[in-house]
Steps between C-alpha positions, in 0.01 A plus 500: 500500500758427769522745791755528778391341830358759742727401789810530282390842378438630851828356622676680215315826558534531873827323578672709234405821678764438769815710464817518704655836578852546633560758770793734531640674805639774278311821580643660185354235274303622200127455558350223289346597168125541499322173437349476153124460478349195334398724209862612457623140517260415218651769277371821655434808293735409214299555182481209254298423188154368583462166318117529510483857367725577202670839507434543873730480799431356844691493829684168535361447852145545375563272202637234737186516713267504199676195355458303824138615542411401143675163535316438829167571329590261216599224745171537688288509184690203351425290806137612496473401134664165570255434782787446743386395846525778756535775241400859570220504244220612731687818591564603142176366346363842391819593313559152356144499367564830324830383352335180376251720313781708346484797738847571642423848632469404867796262502708795373354714780590228753857484367542877514348523849724226644805649330411844641449355848830314521701773327362773727541300820853368452687821423376600154490866599283779365478350151302202632176552689218267599149643501300178517296352781657421837598136547196410714250653256681366192477142630144513633244390239238706685699817426670396176292309242824416312590263788328162466533379861676570831849353528618255764856434619554195278398692192723791596791257541427374149492857366841568658626183330382632163676833563827324585470275195434807283803678648720200416355486147596866460864455586534501878727219611406299812863503618649826373183700576401318820521815715285698254246216482493506880422872499222452247365213711498725806297761309250235390477363855431851633189507277356173630287653777304748287466259206401178681142559610354149498597400852 
């Protein structure tokens, strides 16, 4: 499976976060509109049919996150199954072992938890809450037996690459959505310190 080079992904994520704002000397100018949250930019609270649950509706923002989360999990598991060098297999070994034996319960829990986390922390409002472990505990195998090992910076860079690849697979465009990808990259970068524990 071909993946985007890490340096290109980071260049895209962080260079695209730069914006230019024009200034006006007009004191009577209308104040700028409130900036949309990432959740709103991904569709917000607009209700749409849930493709995974017939006859149910889901907020478009939440569906967008769930789609990227699920695609990220598939990309990681596909590389693990292919034996790709430098894959993230050791971190997801407990869940991959269960899935291999036909048990998808905990991979569904992982998907829901990650979707909750990102939805709640990027403007999802009262309809999206995260009640899982804090980031340090969630990524420490000593506190969370679902975590196979402690992450290092290189592995976290690879994880960010998978997230970006999943976002592109789910319709974000590297040019048209560069600013949004930059915002998502900034959120992921803000999580590096609590997640990376193998220093």
